[in-house]
N, C-alpha and C positions, 0 to 999 in steps of 0.2 A: 142557253137557255138562262148563262150568268145574267147578258143584258135584261132578261125577262126579271129577273130578280133585284136589279136595280130600280125597278120600280116600285120595290115593297121598301119597308123601313126594318123589316125585321126576318130571321129565319129561325125556324127551329129545327134542331139536330137529336135524332133520337141516337142516341151514340152506343155503341158495342163497343169490343177492344180493340187493342191496335190503334197505329198512328193515323188511319184514313178520318176518323173524326174530327182533330187535332188540324190535319190539312183542309177540311171544310170551315172550320173555324177561321183559320187563317184567313181562306181565300173572301169570306162572307166579310170579316173584319177590313178587308183591305176593298170592298166593294160599300164601304160606310154603312155597312147593316148593323144592326142589334142583333145579336147570337143569343139564343135562348137553347140551351142545352138537357134534356132528359137522359141520363145514363142509367146501369143497373149494377150495384151490388157485386162485386166479384168478376166481372167482366170488364166495365170501363175503367180509365186512369180516373184518378180523383183531382191528378193536376191537369184536366182538361177545364178544371174551373177557372183557372188563369185566365181562357181564352174569351169565356162566358159572362154575358152582362147579367144571367139569370142560368143557376145550375141547381139541378137536384138528381137522386139517387132513389131508384127502386127496385123492389126485389119485380123478377121477371114473372109478370103476369099481373101486375096492376094495373090494368086497361083504363079502369075510369080516372085513375090520380092523374096518369100520363095525359090524356083527352084532358082534363080540368087543368093542368100543369099548362097547357099551349092556349087553352083559352085563355085563364087568369092573365095571361103575358099577353093579349093580344095576338097571337100569331097566328098567320093563316097558312104560312109557305112551309111543309115539313121535309126533309131528306134523313134517310137511313142509312148511315154509315157505321162500318165498323164490323168484329165478329164477336160471335158469341159460342162462348165454349160448349160444344152439346153434349158431353159428361154432365159439367157443371149444371147446365140449362134443366137437367135431369129435379132439381131442386125448385122446382116451379111452383109459384104460391096463386093460380088466380084467382082474381075477384069473380062476382058473378058474372060480368059481362062478358070476361075472357074465359070462363068457365062452359058459357052460353057458345061462346063462336067455337070452342074447341069440339065440345058434342055436339055440332050442326055439321062437323066435316065426316064425310064417309074415309078419308084418310087421313092419317098423323104427320106425314112427310114434310120435309122443309117447305118446299114449293107451294103445298096446299094450307100449309100454316100461315106462310107469308102474303099468300093473297088473301086470304083470311084476314090479316089485321089490314092488309091496305084501303079492303073494303069497308073495314070500321071506320077507318084515318077521315076516309070518302065519305062515307055516311054521316060525319060529323062535320062534314064543312072545309077540312083540310083538303089542300092540294098538296100533293105528294111528290114532288121531284127527285130525280136519277142525281144521288151526288156522284157520280164518276162524270156529269156534263158541267158540275161546277168546277172539277178538276183533271181537263180532257186529256193534259199531258201524262196523266197515269196510265190512258190507255195503251196496251200493247201493240206496239206495231209489226206490219205484215215481215216476214224474210226469217233469212238466217243472223238473229242477232250478235252470235259472239264469232271470232277468228276461227273456229274448228267447226267445219259445218257434218253432219252426221255422217257416218261410214255407211257404205252401201246396206250392212246388215242391221244397222240401227233405222236406216229409213225403210225398209222391209217391215219392221216391227211398227213402226209407226203407222205405215200404211194398216199393217194388219188390225193394230189397237184404236184406230181412229173411230171407225165407223160402233166400236165396241163402246167406248167412253160416251157416245153420242146418246146409246141405246140405254144407258144404266142411268146417265140423266133423264132419257124421257121416262123411265121408270120411276125417276124423283129417287135413287138410291144414293148418288153421288156425283161427285165431280170430275173425280181424278182414278187412274187405273193405273197397273203397273204391270208392265208387259217385259217376257224376253224369251227369245227365239220362239215368237209367236205364238205364247202362253201367258194367257191374264194370270199372274200371281199374288194379285192383291188389288182389290175394290173398296176404294173410301167407303164408309157408312158413318155411325157415329162418332167414330175415333178421330174425324177431320183430317188434313191432308199431310200432315207431319208424323202423325203415327201410322199411316197408311204408306208412306216411303218407308219409314221402319221396318214395319213388316215386309215389305213387297221384298227389300233387299236379305233380309232374314231368311225368305223361301227361297229367291231367285237367285241369291250369290251376288257378286259385283259383276257390271253389264247390262243392268237392269235400264228399261226404260221406261219415265213417267209421261205422263199425257192428262192432260186438264182441261176441260172444255165447257163453256155455258150447256146447261138444260136446256134443250129443245122448246122452246114455246117460253122460256123463264122471261118474268117480268123484269126488265133490267134495272129498274129501280130499287132490287133491293138484292145481296148475296151474290154479286159479279165475282168469280174466281180469282186470285189475288196469288202472286207470288213476289217476293222478296228476298231481301239477304239471309233468314232463317232458310226459306225455301233450298238454296245454293249451298248455304251451310250442310244441310241435311244429306243434299245430294251427293255432293262432294266427300263426304264421311262415307257413306254407307255404298259409295263406288259407282255410283251411277253413269252410264255413259252418255245419257241427253234428256234434254226434257221438251217435251212438244205442246206448245197451249196455243188457244182460237185467239188468232190477231183481233184487234180492235174490241174486245170484248172481255178481255182479262185487265187486272189489274196490275201494273207492274210498280211497285214501290222500290225507289233507292235504286233506279236502273242501273245509271254509272258504274256503282259501287259493285253492283250483284254483277255484271257483265262483266268487269275488273276481275273478279275472283274468280267467274265460270273461267275466262282466258287463261288465267294462271294454272287452274288445275285442268285445262282442257277440259271440258265439259262442253260440251254441243246444245245451245239454245237456238228455237226453231221458233214461230210465232204464225200458224198456217189459218187460212179461211177454212170456215167449215164446212165447205166443200169441197174439200182434198181428199 
């Protein structure tokens, strides 16, 4: 995919929060591309402007202005990278086109909304790339990633929870669950993963297992699950025994530092194929 980008002179980034948009911008610059960024107030780091040839912030829902911004800068290839804080996303200010898209949806889950946005981008002539393909090293490798393997009872909880987290994703509810003693104690909803981990520990106590997986049938150009230093710090603070994620389809930021921290605190981290 990166080779495909080299045939073009620019790439547009629809940027949410976190470090992913910055990594994409850096990679694009290394490829000699012009970088045009559109972010969102309250979500996108304004410091991203230093890596962009053109940069603007909009309110969530200003779809026509977003499309016009990239057209005005002669961008034809876009990628979506970064997180949107879901509670903050309730401060949504749709223009007429965005409102029309929303009202056309039978349900308002993440996956349905993102697919609708992708459809609008493609309808306007843009090609939407997978941001993860531009930085493939972020994809989580398969196997036990820490020195410590999950204990036998931890594996039992992982096997119990794996099909459940897949089903939660199929229903477009969330990508993460928390289990303990073969019981689901927390399911990710609007609040996001970090708050789910905190709630799971409050309900289940120390020794919980967290599981995170891509939603079945999800378009991988948007909203791949991610983990990183903040995830590890939360798991350690709340006394989790293990984290299980989907291999190859989970983004792992600051991997070396995160795994060193997990090893220091004897937290097990494993990446499994969906079929496990």
